[in-house]
Phi, psi and omega in degrees: 000139181249131178239110180045049175087353180242139174285157178299325179297316179294318179299316179297322179296317180295317179298316179299319180296318178300317180297318179296316179297319178296317179296320179294319178297317177297321178298314179296317178298321181294319178295319178296322178299312180299322178294324183292332178258015176057036176053040178304130182302150180164217184256147173233129182209165181278310187263135176290130182294338180273354179278167178300318178297323179296329177282331183276323183281145173287164177294124179225123182309134179070349177258307187205131178288330184090144187288347178264005187302315186294321178293315185288325185275336179053235184267356186306316181300326179286317179299321181296329184257355175072018181212141183270020164226124175231169184248155169232122180239125179230161184238000181227134006283349172210165179295119185228130177251138179226137172254124179263124192237127177230028177252123188291329180290321176293318179298319177300318178301321183288310188286339178257010180291156180246168173076019177068030182291325185228071181282170171288142169281096192296339179297338178282351184250015183302322182297328182281351180255019183301317182273350180148161178298151186205179188293334179276316182268055182207165180214167171058223184296329179295315177297318179300322178296314178297316181298319180297326181288315190267336186305318181300336182287338181265066185255173176298323178299319179289326177300321177295321177297320178300313180299312182296318179295318180297316179301314181295321179295318179293317179295322177295323177300312182294322187274345182242288185296319183261007185301133176077004181252123176284332182223131179239125180255126178241117186294329176216113187304331181300329178300328178279310187289331175299318179294313180304308185293323179292320178297321182292310180295327177296315183283311187275335182258330188232007178058032183237075179294140178234129177273162180297329179287319180296328184299333183272357185250130176281120183295157178301133180090359179237161178248348178227153171289162179301317181297315181295322180295310184289327179291317179296319178297313183295332179278346185228033186299326185279345184304312180298338177281334183263331190240126176301152185300324182292334178284338184295355178259005188273333180234164181298316180296316179298317181295319180292323178295315178299317178297318182296318178298316179295317181295318182294319178299321178294316178300314182296319178296318178297319178300317181296310182295322180295317180290321180297329180268001183273143176262359184283143176279128184246020169057033174057047176284181183302317181299319179298318179297317180293317181293322179298323179288344179263002183281107182289347180274352182258093183284350181286349184241034183298333182281348180231043180278153172240133173287171180299318181290325177294324177298309179298316182299318181285324174300314180301312187292325178288326175295315180292307182294330183277352179233320185289317182297312181291325179297315180293320179296318178298320179297317176298321180296316177301316182294318180296320177293323178294323180282343181232075183300334177294320177290324178297317179293322178298320178294318180298315180295324177296315179299319179296325179291323180284324183237068186295336181272001178073015181289165177288128182292149177247173179299328179293341178278345188304317179300335180273340182273058188292329182289326177298315179293325180294320177298317179296315180297316180294326176295316179292329176295315183281331183227068179295143183301319177245129181286326180222156172242115183279142175223175180221136177271120182266006180208162172288130181206185176219155173240141178242133180204171178259144178273187184296339180266003181085008180274135178290133179233144175246125180254125180280132181238099179286154177302136178095352179285138177280146178240133176243112175283107189276092183299313179297320178299319178292315184292340178248017179277114183296346176294332183249335185227118177290137181047062188296340180271359183259135179285107183226083178303329184297342178297339180264009179267342178247216176279136178213160186281098182292334177290338181262016180239106193233033181293337178254023189062206183195174179075199183295337180264015176300154186299125180290338182262020184304308183292327176302310182295316181298320180293313179300314183295316180298320179293313181300309184296318181296310184292320181294309184291334178291341184240340185224152166261156180238134176219165177281137178293128176280130180229134187302326182291346179245021187299326186266005185282151176281172177300316181295323177294318178297316179301314180296320180293311185292324183266010178299138184212156178225146179278119172241237170295318171229172177297125191237127176297142178287308176195125182237089180278113186234157177238130179249120182245132180296134178287000000 
């Protein structure tokens, strides 16, 4: 058979030759890559774990590490090689070198560097920029502009608002949804904590209070509740990047995801129009700061303007970052307290000592409620929202550190190599944390290594909402534990499991947008 002057045999030969040449080129590039990093010990695989294929393929030795590798392996890869920097070299779709770093001194050098030496690789953040550019998916002068706009909203005055809003939301939960129940069973704790966290960011960040009763009702003109829309979007952020819009109507999951994206955009637009038309004073909350930067009539702020898409993009990212991360962390905290009733009792007794009259705690009590904050910190140490923070080296440089034997080592870093600040690796590094796999809130009550605690990242790009999250968590944990005990739900299918098996099942987690619990079935009993 002849195809446009070529036989199929000839065509197959040409295609095969191209494939062989491409494979040979990749092989040469891979060898050059290994030579450039001086064959630093680590992993070798075909597919890059940060690529789309790397996210789709399961972990297979020599083929793909899998996108959950960093969370699951923790500090073990470094311990095995005796050095807190190891390499990952892959050859598809191109030869790519990555240095995985779990040494706090090297990480400090990176996060506090100047001159754009170690920027974010923004292509990895495309999914977070679906609704528009934002403070997370940005670098350089663009990031500084976003930071300048939002930083004033994260003030001490706003922290007090966060505490008050959280307190009211928790009391409303007890007085409405849980009213008259001595025992409340929640099949998956995230269903509870997502609502709590969304209500808090809505009230304290966007002046949009939502009651527990309203949350169950789909508003007129919508097909999903606000919570369902934002939760579905956050669980399926990469889909619009992988699937054309016309394909999004072919399956039930695709259709619901498409609907959620449309619904969320409609909700965000309505929020903007409602606030713009409001005469009410909102005390310069986050939403006010963002809207003010989008005000085309204010020429005095031309250097810190937001376009319409940037406005939507930043509202979206603060809603997601402001509720999903804290919701998952709170769920892990509840589970850890349920698995360690002695620590739960210790926390309860501490709260009673601070609040002996049983009154509702205020923001002024927060500095005294140290055990509540310690539980939150220990939860974030064991279950950081992000397992790694990606960076890129824009120049040839070196890192110096000591190996397991105390010998000084110099690691060569060629320009263009990706750097992964391994948060989980640091948090489980026995050099910084004694018994890192053991839940010990008390480790945060005395002196502790703040450089080795990175749940909010570090340096100039550290999370702007850190105090917001800490305040919300301390309020939730204090109010909940002062009134309820938490235990793991007993289920007949797991009747024969050991404590360690139960612990592994309940604390199972997977990396999505943030580290996400698989299923946390808990029981809350009134004290």
